[in-house]
mmCIF file as gemmi writes it, N, C-alpha and C atoms, coordinates in Angstrom:
data_model
loop_
_atom_site.group_PDB
_atom_site.id
_atom_site.type_symbol
_atom_site.label_atom_id
_atom_site.label_alt_id
_atom_site.label_comp_id
_atom_site.label_asym_id
_atom_site.label_entity_id
_atom_site.label_seq_id
_atom_site.pdbx_PDB_ins_code
_atom_site.Cartn_x
_atom_site.Cartn_y
_atom_site.Cartn_z
_atom_site.occupancy
_atom_site.B_iso_or_equiv
_atom_site.pdbx_formal_charge
_atom_site.auth_seq_id
_atom_site.auth_asym_id
_atom_site.pdbx_PDB_model_num
ATOM 1 N N . MET Axp A 1 ? 0.558 -1.024 0.132 1 0 ? 1 A 1
ATOM 2 C CA . MET Axp A 1 ? -0.09 0.037 -0.233 1 0 ? 1 A 1
ATOM 3 C C . MET Axp A 1 ? 0.532 1.586 -0.148 1 0 ? 1 A 1
ATOM 4 N N . ASN Axp A 2 ? 1.901 1.321 1.282 1 0 ? 2 A 1
ATOM 5 C CA . ASN Axp A 2 ? 2.825 2.373 0.296 1 0 ? 2 A 1
ATOM 6 C C . ASN Axp A 2 ? 3.299 2.637 -0.749 1 0 ? 2 A 1
ATOM 7 N N . SER Axp A 3 ? 3.403 1.706 -1.547 1 0 ? 3 A 1
ATOM 8 C CA . SER Axp A 3 ? 4.38 1.963 -2.533 1 0 ? 3 A 1
ATOM 9 C C . SER Axp A 3 ? 3.64 2.83 -3.598 1 0 ? 3 A 1
ATOM 10 N N . TYR Axp A 4 ? 2.225 2.512 -3.341 1 0 ? 4 A 1
ATOM 11 C CA . TYR Axp A 4 ? 1.729 3.724 -4.589 1 0 ? 4 A 1
ATOM 12 C C . TYR Axp A 4 ? 1.159 4.497 -3.925 1 0 ? 4 A 1
ATOM 13 N N . TYR Axp A 5 ? 1.702 5.188 -2.959 1 0 ? 5 A 1
ATOM 14 C CA . TYR Axp A 5 ? 1.958 6.425 -2.302 1 0 ? 5 A 1
ATOM 15 C C . TYR Axp A 5 ? 3.341 7.149 -2.63 1 0 ? 5 A 1
ATOM 16 N N . ASP Axp A 6 ? 4.265 5.991 -2.234 1 0 ? 6 A 1
ATOM 17 C CA . ASP Axp A 6 ? 5.512 7.001 -2.592 1 0 ? 6 A 1
ATOM 18 C C . ASP Axp A 6 ? 6.128 7.05 -4.505 1 0 ? 6 A 1
ATOM 19 N N . LYS Axp A 7 ? 5.459 6.215 -4.829 1 0 ? 7 A 1
ATOM 20 C CA . LYS Axp A 7 ? 6.012 5.992 -5.969 1 0 ? 7 A 1
ATOM 21 C C . LYS Axp A 7 ? 5.906 8.091 -7.353 1 0 ? 7 A 1
ATOM 22 N N . ASP Axp A 8 ? 5.038 8.224 -6.721 1 0 ? 8 A 1
ATOM 23 C CA . ASP Axp A 8 ? 5.017 10.191 -7.069 1 0 ? 8 A 1
ATOM 24 C C . ASP Axp A 8 ? 6.275 10.596 -6.634 1 0 ? 8 A 1
ATOM 25 N N . LYS Axp A 9 ? 6.436 10.169 -5.438 1 0 ? 9 A 1
ATOM 26 C CA . LYS Axp A 9 ? 7.201 11.266 -4.34 1 0 ? 9 A 1
ATOM 27 C C . LYS Axp A 9 ? 8.838 11.088 -5.125 1 0 ? 9 A 1
ATOM 28 N N . SER Axp A 10 ? 9.217 12.672 -5.356 1 0 ? 10 A 1
ATOM 29 C CA . SER Axp A 10 ? 10.617 12.659 -5.702 1 0 ? 10 A 1
ATOM 30 C C . SER Axp A 10 ? 11.241 12.127 -4.287 1 0 ? 10 A 1
ATOM 31 N N . GLY Axp A 11 ? 11.388 12.736 -3.441 1 0 ? 11 A 1
ATOM 32 C CA . GLY Axp A 11 ? 12.069 12.301 -2.192 1 0 ? 11 A 1
ATOM 33 C C . GLY Axp A 11 ? 12.888 13.99 -1.456 1 0 ? 11 A 1
ATOM 34 N N . LYS Axp A 12 ? 14.053 13.532 -1.471 1 0 ? 12 A 1
ATOM 35 C CA . LYS Axp A 12 ? 15.088 14.815 -1.001 1 0 ? 12 A 1
ATOM 36 C C . LYS Axp A 12 ? 14.742 16.12 -2.419 1 0 ? 12 A 1
ATOM 37 N N . VAL Axp A 13 ? 14.534 17.195 -1.529 1 0 ? 13 A 1
ATOM 38 C CA . VAL Axp A 13 ? 14.905 17.993 -2.944 1 0 ? 13 A 1
ATOM 39 C C . VAL Axp A 13 ? 16.188 19.242 -2.631 1 0 ? 13 A 1
ATOM 40 N N . SER Axp A 14 ? 16.902 18.707 -3.745 1 0 ? 14 A 1
ATOM 41 C CA . SER Axp A 14 ? 18.023 19.82 -4.138 1 0 ? 14 A 1
ATOM 42 C C . SER Axp A 14 ? 17.912 21.219 -5.046 1 0 ? 14 A 1
ATOM 43 N N . LEU Axp A 15 ? 18.561 22.002 -3.977 1 0 ? 15 A 1
ATOM 44 C CA . LEU Axp A 15 ? 18.749 23.344 -5.055 1 0 ? 15 A 1
ATOM 45 C C . LEU Axp A 15 ? 20.129 23.486 -5.138 1 0 ? 15 A 1
ATOM 46 N N . ARG Axp A 16 ? 20.506 24.14 -5.853 1 0 ? 16 A 1
ATOM 47 C CA . ARG Axp A 16 ? 21.518 24.898 -6.044 1 0 ? 16 A 1
ATOM 48 C C . ARG Axp A 16 ? 22.435 26.384 -6.348 1 0 ? 16 A 1
ATOM 49 N N . LYS Axp A 17 ? 23.585 26.832 -6.086 1 0 ? 17 A 1
ATOM 50 C CA . LYS Axp A 17 ? 23.612 27.915 -6.236 1 0 ? 17 A 1
ATOM 51 C C . LYS Axp A 17 ? 23.492 28.444 -7.615 1 0 ? 17 A 1
ATOM 52 N N . GLY Axp A 18 ? 22.026 29.515 -7.273 1 0 ? 18 A 1
ATOM 53 C CA . GLY Axp A 18 ? 21.37 30.263 -8.844 1 0 ? 18 A 1
ATOM 54 C C . GLY Axp A 18 ? 20.34 30.409 -9.08 1 0 ? 18 A 1
ATOM 55 N N . ASP Axp A 19 ? 19.642 29.223 -8.419 1 0 ? 19 A 1
ATOM 56 C CA . ASP Axp A 19 ? 18.287 28.437 -8.51 1 0 ? 19 A 1
ATOM 57 C C . ASP Axp A 19 ? 17.713 29.823 -7.987 1 0 ? 19 A 1
ATOM 58 N N . ILE Axp A 20 ? 16.27 29.946 -9.084 1 0 ? 20 A 1
ATOM 59 C CA . ILE Axp A 20 ? 15.171 30.739 -8.691 1 0 ? 20 A 1
ATOM 60 C C . ILE Axp A 20 ? 14.396 30.092 -7.879 1 0 ? 20 A 1
ATOM 61 N N . VAL Axp A 21 ? 13.748 30.609 -6.741 1 0 ? 21 A 1
ATOM 62 C CA . VAL Axp A 21 ? 12.89 30.707 -6.464 1 0 ? 21 A 1
ATOM 63 C C . VAL Axp A 21 ? 11.794 31.189 -5.845 1 0 ? 21 A 1
ATOM 64 N N . ALA Axp A 22 ? 11.122 30.749 -4.558 1 0 ? 22 A 1
ATOM 65 C CA . ALA Axp A 22 ? 9.996 31.894 -3.757 1 0 ? 22 A 1
ATOM 66 C C . ALA Axp A 22 ? 9.758 31.338 -2.654 1 0 ? 22 A 1
ATOM 67 N N . VAL Axp A 23 ? 9.105 32.323 -1.443 1 0 ? 23 A 1
ATOM 68 C CA . VAL Axp A 23 ? 9.71 31.739 0.119 1 0 ? 23 A 1
ATOM 69 C C . VAL Axp A 23 ? 7.867 31.9 0.46 1 0 ? 23 A 1
ATOM 70 N N . ARG Axp A 24 ? 7.972 31.006 1.483 1 0 ? 24 A 1
ATOM 71 C CA . ARG Axp A 24 ? 6.535 30.798 1.683 1 0 ? 24 A 1
ATOM 72 C C . ARG Axp A 24 ? 6.576 32.15 2.696 1 0 ? 24 A 1
ATOM 73 N N . ILE Axp A 25 ? 5.377 32.557 3.102 1 0 ? 25 A 1
ATOM 74 C CA . ILE Axp A 25 ? 5.228 33.607 4.05 1 0 ? 25 A 1
ATOM 75 C C . ILE Axp A 25 ? 3.573 33.904 5.299 1 0 ? 25 A 1
ATOM 76 N N . LYS Axp A 26 ? 4.246 33.75 6.026 1 0 ? 26 A 1
ATOM 77 C CA . LYS Axp A 26 ? 2.387 33.527 6.894 1 0 ? 26 A 1
ATOM 78 C C . LYS Axp A 26 ? 1.908 34.973 6.46 1 0 ? 26 A 1
ATOM 79 N N . PRO Axp A 27 ? 0.51 34.454 6.896 1 0 ? 27 A 1
ATOM 80 C CA . PRO Axp A 27 ? -0.348 35.581 6.329 1 0 ? 27 A 1
ATOM 81 C C . PRO Axp A 27 ? -0.404 36.637 7.269 1 0 ? 27 A 1
ATOM 82 N N . ASN Axp A 28 ? -1.058 37.791 6.949 1 0 ? 28 A 1
ATOM 83 C CA . ASN Axp A 28 ? -1.216 38.568 7.852 1 0 ? 28 A 1
ATOM 84 C C . ASN Axp A 28 ? -2.234 38.883 9.215 1 0 ? 28 A 1
ATOM 85 N N . THR Axp A 29 ? -1.982 38.726 10.266 1 0 ? 29 A 1
ATOM 86 C CA . THR Axp A 29 ? -3.611 39.262 10.862 1 0 ? 29 A 1
ATOM 87 C C . THR Axp A 29 ? -4.302 39.762 10.559 1 0 ? 29 A 1
ATOM 88 N N . THR Axp A 30 ? -4.298 40.382 9.765 1 0 ? 30 A 1
ATOM 89 C CA . THR Axp A 30 ? -4.852 42.115 9.955 1 0 ? 30 A 1
ATOM 90 C C . THR Axp A 30 ? -7.04 42.265 9.856 1 0 ? 30 A 1
ATOM 91 N N . GLY Axp A 31 ? -7.708 40.434 10.104 1 0 ? 31 A 1
ATOM 92 C CA . GLY Axp A 31 ? -8.435 40.746 10.24 1 0 ? 31 A 1
ATOM 93 C C . GLY Axp A 31 ? -9.466 40.972 8.698 1 0 ? 31 A 1
ATOM 94 N N . GLU Axp A 32 ? -8.477 40.555 7.727 1 0 ? 32 A 1
ATOM 95 C CA . GLU Axp A 32 ? -9.394 40.634 7.034 1 0 ? 32 A 1
ATOM 96 C C . GLU Axp A 32 ? -9.134 38.978 5.708 1 0 ? 32 A 1
ATOM 97 N N . SER Axp A 33 ? -9.837 38.21 5.139 1 0 ? 33 A 1
ATOM 98 C CA . SER Axp A 33 ? -9.315 37.017 4.642 1 0 ? 33 A 1
ATOM 99 C C . SER Axp A 33 ? -7.862 36.757 4.62 1 0 ? 33 A 1
ATOM 100 N N . THR Axp A 34 ? -6.97 35.265 4.669 1 0 ? 34 A 1
ATOM 101 C CA . THR Axp A 34 ? -5.947 35.26 4.495 1 0 ? 34 A 1
ATOM 102 C C . THR Axp A 34 ? -6.34 34.625 2.84 1 0 ? 34 A 1
ATOM 103 N N . LYS Axp A 35 ? -7.476 34.134 2.566 1 0 ? 35 A 1
ATOM 104 C CA . LYS Axp A 35 ? -7.66 33.099 1.271 1 0 ? 35 A 1
ATOM 105 C C . LYS Axp A 35 ? -7.512 34.197 0.153 1 0 ? 35 A 1
ATOM 106 N N . THR Axp A 36 ? -6.833 35.501 0.308 1 0 ? 36 A 1
ATOM 107 C CA . THR Axp A 36 ? -6.895 36.714 -0.826 1 0 ? 36 A 1
ATOM 108 C C . THR Axp A 36 ? -5.461 36.802 -0.613 1 0 ? 36 A 1
ATOM 109 N N . GLN Axp A 37 ? -5.186 36.572 0.047 1 0 ? 37 A 1
ATOM 110 C CA . GLN Axp A 37 ? -2.899 37.33 0.656 1 0 ? 37 A 1
ATOM 111 C C . GLN Axp A 37 ? -2.115 36.057 -0.091 1 0 ? 37 A 1
ATOM 112 N N . PRO Axp A 38 ? -1.354 36.926 -0.58 1 0 ? 38 A 1
ATOM 113 C CA . PRO Axp A 38 ? 0.124 36.101 -1.522 1 0 ? 38 A 1
ATOM 114 C C . PRO Axp A 38 ? 0.428 34.711 -0.711 1 0 ? 38 A 1
ATOM 115 N N . ARG Axp A 39 ? 0.841 33.477 -0.833 1 0 ? 39 A 1
ATOM 116 C CA . ARG Axp A 39 ? 1.516 32.872 0.24 1 0 ? 39 A 1
ATOM 117 C C . ARG Axp A 39 ? 2.899 32.827 -0.449 1 0 ? 39 A 1
ATOM 118 N N . TYR Axp A 40 ? 2.995 33.266 -1.131 1 0 ? 40 A 1
ATOM 119 C CA . TYR Axp A 40 ? 4.611 33.369 -1.25 1 0 ? 40 A 1
ATOM 120 C C . TYR Axp A 40 ? 5.295 34.7 -1.602 1 0 ? 40 A 1
ATOM 121 N N . ARG Axp A 41 ? 6.567 34.856 -2.058 1 0 ? 41 A 1
ATOM 122 C CA . ARG Axp A 41 ? 7.984 36.049 -1.875 1 0 ? 41 A 1
ATOM 123 C C . ARG Axp A 41 ? 8.434 35.861 -2.687 1 0 ? 41 A 1
ATOM 124 N N . GLY Axp A 42 ? 8.479 36.632 -3.718 1 0 ? 42 A 1
ATOM 125 C CA . GLY Axp A 42 ? 9.686 36.338 -4.691 1 0 ? 42 A 1
ATOM 126 C C . GLY Axp A 42 ? 9.386 37.258 -5.687 1 0 ? 42 A 1
ATOM 127 N N . PRO Axp A 43 ? 10.331 37.023 -7.082 1 0 ? 43 A 1
ATOM 128 C CA . PRO Axp A 43 ? 11.49 35.699 -6.693 1 0 ? 43 A 1
ATOM 129 C C . PRO Axp A 43 ? 12.394 36.001 -6.257 1 0 ? 43 A 1
ATOM 130 N N . MET Axp A 44 ? 13.23 34.616 -5.544 1 0 ? 44 A 1
ATOM 131 C CA . MET Axp A 44 ? 13.809 34.341 -4.877 1 0 ? 44 A 1
ATOM 132 C C . MET Axp A 44 ? 15.863 34.149 -6.065 1 0 ? 44 A 1
ATOM 133 N N . VAL Axp A 45 ? 17.269 34.395 -5.225 1 0 ? 45 A 1
ATOM 134 C CA . VAL Axp A 45 ? 17.525 33.266 -5.986 1 0 ? 45 A 1
ATOM 135 C C . VAL Axp A 45 ? 19.082 33.12 -4.954 1 0 ? 45 A 1
ATOM 136 N N . VAL Axp A 46 ? 18.851 31.743 -4.73 1 0 ? 46 A 1
ATOM 137 C CA . VAL Axp A 46 ? 19.744 30.818 -3.928 1 0 ? 46 A 1
ATOM 138 C C . VAL Axp A 46 ? 20.743 31.175 -3.615 1 0 ? 46 A 1
ATOM 139 N N . THR Axp A 47 ? 21.651 31.67 -2.895 1 0 ? 47 A 1
ATOM 140 C CA . THR Axp A 47 ? 22.698 32.342 -3.039 1 0 ? 47 A 1
ATOM 141 C C . THR Axp A 47 ? 24.193 31.749 -2.465 1 0 ? 47 A 1
ATOM 142 N N . GLN Axp A 48 ? 23.653 30.849 -1.292 1 0 ? 48 A 1
ATOM 143 C CA . GLN Axp A 48 ? 24.299 30.035 -0.733 1 0 ? 48 A 1
ATOM 144 C C . GLN Axp A 48 ? 23.652 28.567 -0.292 1 0 ? 48 A 1
ATOM 145 N N . GLU Axp A 49 ? 23.971 27.22 -0.491 1 0 ? 49 A 1
ATOM 146 C CA . GLU Axp A 49 ? 23.487 26.142 0.385 1 0 ? 49 A 1
ATOM 147 C C . GLU Axp A 49 ? 24.322 25.918 2.113 1 0 ? 49 A 1
ATOM 148 N N . ARG Axp A 50 ? 23.808 25.114 2.7 1 0 ? 50 A 1
ATOM 149 C CA . ARG Axp A 50 ? 23.984 25.511 3.776 1 0 ? 50 A 1
ATOM 150 C C . ARG Axp A 50 ? 23.904 24.082 4.856 1 0 ? 50 A 1
ATOM 151 N N . PRO Axp A 51 ? 24.022 23.98 6.18 1 0 ? 51 A 1
ATOM 152 C CA . PRO Axp A 51 ? 23.974 22.7 6.102 1 0 ? 51 A 1
ATOM 153 C C . PRO Axp A 51 ? 22.014 22.634 7.309 1 0 ? 51 A 1
ATOM 154 N N . SER Axp A 52 ? 22.116 21.328 6.824 1 0 ? 52 A 1
ATOM 155 C CA . SER Axp A 52 ? 20.875 20.81 7.617 1 0 ? 52 A 1
ATOM 156 C C . SER Axp A 52 ? 19.509 20.945 6.543 1 0 ? 52 A 1
ATOM 157 N N . ASP Axp A 53 ? 19.851 21.056 5.136 1 0 ? 53 A 1
ATOM 158 C CA . ASP Axp A 53 ? 18.898 21.5 4.471 1 0 ? 53 A 1
ATOM 159 C C . ASP Axp A 53 ? 18.414 23.555 4.529 1 0 ? 53 A 1
ATOM 160 N N . THR Axp A 54 ? 19.41 23.888 4.56 1 0 ? 54 A 1
ATOM 161 C CA . THR Axp A 54 ? 18.817 25.134 5.076 1 0 ? 54 A 1
ATOM 162 C C . THR Axp A 54 ? 19.627 26.194 3.675 1 0 ? 54 A 1
ATOM 163 N N . TYR Axp A 55 ? 19.264 27.223 3.23 1 0 ? 55 A 1
ATOM 164 C CA . TYR Axp A 55 ? 19.893 28.099 1.882 1 0 ? 55 A 1
ATOM 165 C C . TYR Axp A 55 ? 19.689 29.281 2.142 1 0 ? 55 A 1
ATOM 166 N N . ARG Axp A 56 ? 20.69 30.569 1.636 1 0 ? 56 A 1
ATOM 167 C CA . ARG Axp A 56 ? 20.57 31.765 2.39 1 0 ? 56 A 1
ATOM 168 C C . ARG Axp A 56 ? 20.249 31.922 0.529 1 0 ? 56 A 1
ATOM 169 N N . ILE Axp A 57 ? 18.898 33.059 0.864 1 0 ? 57 A 1
ATOM 170 C CA . ILE Axp A 57 ? 18.893 33.727 -0.211 1 0 ? 57 A 1
ATOM 171 C C . ILE Axp A 57 ? 18.13 35.067 -0.405 1 0 ? 57 A 1
ATOM 172 N N . SER Axp A 58 ? 18.679 35.462 -1.504 1 0 ? 58 A 1
ATOM 173 C CA . SER Axp A 58 ? 18.54 36.802 -1.965 1 0 ? 58 A 1
ATOM 174 C C . SER Axp A 58 ? 17.083 37.319 -2.843 1 0 ? 58 A 1
ATOM 175 N N . LYS Axp A 59 ? 16.898 38.588 -2.528 1 0 ? 59 A 1
ATOM 176 C CA . LYS Axp A 59 ? 15.885 39.266 -3.555 1 0 ? 59 A 1
ATOM 177 C C . LYS Axp A 59 ? 16.643 38.973 -5.207 1 0 ? 59 A 1
ATOM 178 N N . LEU Axp A 60 ? 15.752 39.116 -6.083 1 0 ? 60 A 1
ATOM 179 C CA . LEU Axp A 60 ? 16.618 39.085 -7.697 1 0 ? 60 A 1
ATOM 180 C C . LEU Axp A 60 ? 16.476 40.399 -8.007 1 0 ? 60 A 1
ATOM 181 N N . GLU Axp A 61 ? 16.225 40.928 -8.023 1 0 ? 61 A 1
ATOM 182 C CA . GLU Axp A 61 ? 15.555 42.826 -8.301 1 0 ? 61 A 1
ATOM 183 C C . GLU Axp A 61 ? 15.352 43.107 -6.537 1 0 ? 61 A 1
ATOM 184 N N . PRO Axp A 62 ? 16.445 43.609 -6.008 1 0 ? 62 A 1
ATOM 185 C CA . PRO Axp A 62 ? 16.347 44.699 -5.392 1 0 ? 62 A 1
ATOM 186 C C . PRO Axp A 62 ? 15.232 45.768 -4.865 1 0 ? 62 A 1
ATOM 187 N N . ARG Axp A 63 ? 13.907 46.192 -4.133 1 0 ? 63 A 1
ATOM 188 C CA . ARG Axp A 63 ? 13.522 47.323 -4.65 1 0 ? 63 A 1
ATOM 189 C C . ARG Axp A 63 ? 14.246 48.664 -4.038 1 0 ? 63 A 1
ATOM 190 N N . ASN Axp A 64 ? 14.232 49.684 -4.252 1 0 ? 64 A 1
ATOM 191 C CA . ASN Axp A 64 ? 14.962 50.86 -3.691 1 0 ? 64 A 1
ATOM 192 C C . ASN Axp A 64 ? 16.02 50.765 -3.509 1 0 ? 64 A 1
ATOM 193 N N . GLY Axp A 65 ? 16.589 49.806 -4.053 1 0 ? 65 A 1
ATOM 194 C CA . GLY Axp A 65 ? 18.192 49.741 -3.136 1 0 ? 65 A 1
ATOM 195 C C . GLY Axp A 65 ? 18.415 49.041 -2.464 1 0 ? 65 A 1
ATOM 196 N N . ARG Axp A 66 ? 17.372 48.941 -1.453 1 0 ? 66 A 1
ATOM 197 C CA . ARG Axp A 66 ? 17.43 47.906 -0.265 1 0 ? 66 A 1
ATOM 198 C C . ARG Axp A 66 ? 17.296 46.181 -0.865 1 0 ? 66 A 1
ATOM 199 N N . PRO Axp A 67 ? 18.699 45.799 -0.213 1 0 ? 67 A 1
ATOM 200 C CA . PRO Axp A 67 ? 18.856 44.445 -0.605 1 0 ? 67 A 1
ATOM 201 C C . PRO Axp A 67 ? 18.016 43.632 0.818 1 0 ? 67 A 1
ATOM 202 N N . TYR Axp A 68 ? 17.778 42.891 0.442 1 0 ? 68 A 1
ATOM 203 C CA . TYR Axp A 68 ? 17.025 41.667 1.279 1 0 ? 68 A 1
ATOM 204 C C . TYR Axp A 68 ? 18.038 40.198 1.147 1 0 ? 68 A 1
ATOM 205 N N . ALA Axp A 69 ? 18.034 39.413 2.419 1 0 ? 69 A 1
ATOM 206 C CA . ALA Axp A 69 ? 18.757 38.561 2.029 1 0 ? 69 A 1
ATOM 207 C C . ALA Axp A 69 ? 18.369 37.77 4 1 0 ? 69 A 1
ATOM 208 N N . THR Axp A 70 ? 18.07 36.506 3.341 1 0 ? 70 A 1
ATOM 209 C CA . THR Axp A 70 ? 17.904 35.868 4.675 1 0 ? 70 A 1
ATOM 210 C C . THR Axp A 70 ? 17.913 34.434 4.824 1 0 ? 70 A 1
ATOM 211 N N . ILE Axp A 71 ? 18.176 33.959 5.651 1 0 ? 71 A 1
ATOM 212 C CA . ILE Axp A 71 ? 18.484 32.194 6.005 1 0 ? 71 A 1
ATOM 213 C C . ILE Axp A 71 ? 17.22 31.438 5.824 1 0 ? 71 A 1
ATOM 214 N N . VAL Axp A 72 ? 16.55 29.949 4.704 1 0 ? 72 A 1
ATOM 215 C CA . VAL Axp A 72 ? 15.635 29.498 5.106 1 0 ? 72 A 1
ATOM 216 C C . VAL Axp A 72 ? 15.828 28.051 5.129 1 0 ? 72 A 1
ATOM 217 N N . HIS Axp A 73 ? 15.145 27.47 5.611 1 0 ? 73 A 1
ATOM 218 C CA . HIS Axp A 73 ? 14.731 26.194 5.38 1 0 ? 73 A 1
ATOM 219 C C . HIS Axp A 73 ? 13.992 25.326 4.368 1 0 ? 73 A 1
ATOM 220 N N . VAL Axp A 74 ? 14.799 23.933 3.817 1 0 ? 74 A 1
ATOM 221 C CA . VAL Axp A 74 ? 13.84 23.906 2.208 1 0 ? 74 A 1
ATOM 222 C C . VAL Axp A 74 ? 12.816 24.179 2.132 1 0 ? 74 A 1
ATOM 223 N N . SER Axp A 75 ? 12.193 23.578 3.727 1 0 ? 75 A 1
ATOM 224 C CA . SER Axp A 75 ? 10.688 23.647 3.144 1 0 ? 75 A 1
ATOM 225 C C . SER Axp A 75 ? 9.423 24.803 3.259 1 0 ? 75 A 1
ATOM 226 N N . GLN Axp A 76 ? 9.864 25.636 3.405 1 0 ? 76 A 1
ATOM 227 C CA . GLN Axp A 76 ? 9.466 26.773 3.409 1 0 ? 76 A 1
ATOM 228 C C . GLN Axp A 76 ? 9.953 27.076 1.413 1 0 ? 76 A 1
ATOM 229 N N . LEU Axp A 77 ? 10.31 27.234 1.243 1 0 ? 77 A 1
ATOM 230 C CA . LEU Axp A 77 ? 10.738 27.466 -0.596 1 0 ? 77 A 1
ATOM 231 C C . LEU Axp A 77 ? 10.187 26.484 -1.143 1 0 ? 77 A 1
ATOM 232 N N . LYS Axp A 78 ? 10.002 27.268 -2.691 1 0 ? 78 A 1
ATOM 233 C CA . LYS Axp A 78 ? 9.318 26.422 -3.755 1 0 ? 78 A 1
ATOM 234 C C . LYS Axp A 78 ? 9.589 27.181 -4.78 1 0 ? 78 A 1
ATOM 235 N N . ALA Axp A 79 ? 10.67 25.882 -5.586 1 0 ? 79 A 1
ATOM 236 C CA . ALA Axp A 79 ? 11.794 26.161 -6.583 1 0 ? 79 A 1
ATOM 237 C C . ALA Axp A 79 ? 10.78 26.344 -7.734 1 0 ? 79 A 1
ATOM 238 N N . GLY Axp A 80 ? 11.291 27.228 -8.455 1 0 ? 80 A 1
ATOM 239 C CA . GLY Axp A 80 ? 10.81 28.026 -9.852 1 0 ? 80 A 1
ATOM 240 C C . GLY Axp A 80 ? 11.338 27.351 -11.416 1 0 ? 80 A 1
ATOM 241 N N . ARG Axp A 81 ? 9.948 26.911 -11.843 1 0 ? 81 A 1
ATOM 242 C CA . ARG Axp A 81 ? 10.438 26.376 -13.514 1 0 ? 81 A 1
ATOM 243 C C . ARG Axp A 81 ? 10.933 27.65 -13.973 1 0 ? 81 A 1
ATOM 244 N N . GLY Axp A 82 ? 9.811 28.754 -13.344 1 0 ? 82 A 1
ATOM 245 C CA . GLY Axp A 82 ? 9.576 29.379 -14.077 1 0 ? 82 A 1
ATOM 246 C C . GLY Axp A 82 ? 8.768 30.608 -13.38 1 0 ? 82 A 1
ATOM 247 N N . TRP Axp A 83 ? 8.957 31.82 -13.328 1 0 ? 83 A 1
ATOM 248 C CA . TRP Axp A 83 ? 8.579 32.647 -12.502 1 0 ? 83 A 1
ATOM 249 C C . TRP Axp A 83 ? 6.973 32.87 -12.87 1 0 ? 83 A 1
ATOM 250 N N . ASN Axp A 84 ? 6.216 32.415 -14.105 1 0 ? 84 A 1
ATOM 251 C CA . ASN Axp A 84 ? 5.16 32.538 -14.588 1 0 ? 84 A 1
ATOM 252 C C . ASN Axp A 84 ? 4.698 31.557 -14.16 1 0 ? 84 A 1
ATOM 253 N N . GLU Axp A 85 ? 5.239 30.632 -13.325 1 0 ? 85 A 1
ATOM 254 C CA . GLU Axp A 85 ? 4.117 28.981 -12.864 1 0 ? 85 A 1
ATOM 255 C C . GLU Axp A 85 ? 4.439 29.137 -11.655 1 0 ? 85 A 1
ATOM 256 N N . LEU Axp A 86 ? 4.811 30.102 -10.806 1 0 ? 86 A 1
ATOM 257 C CA . LEU Axp A 86 ? 5.114 30.069 -9.044 1 0 ? 86 A 1
ATOM 258 C C . LEU Axp A 86 ? 3.47 30.968 -8.192 1 0 ? 86 A 1
């Protein structure tokens, strides 16, 4: 029974330096419905691989000259095959 479930699962996700990703964000608790709020922030680029499935990422195009960089776990990332698909 378990083999049917595992058949389509890719297993471990691995990203490389230079990959385009989106980062999951928590919904704002402003009283409005979270259904219409964005779920991901991006596009971002992976700048460094770190231990324990963590990655340093930064904004692809900084807004107003302010760079944005952070360290996130792979479970919070969504790999981009093309930014239009995210």
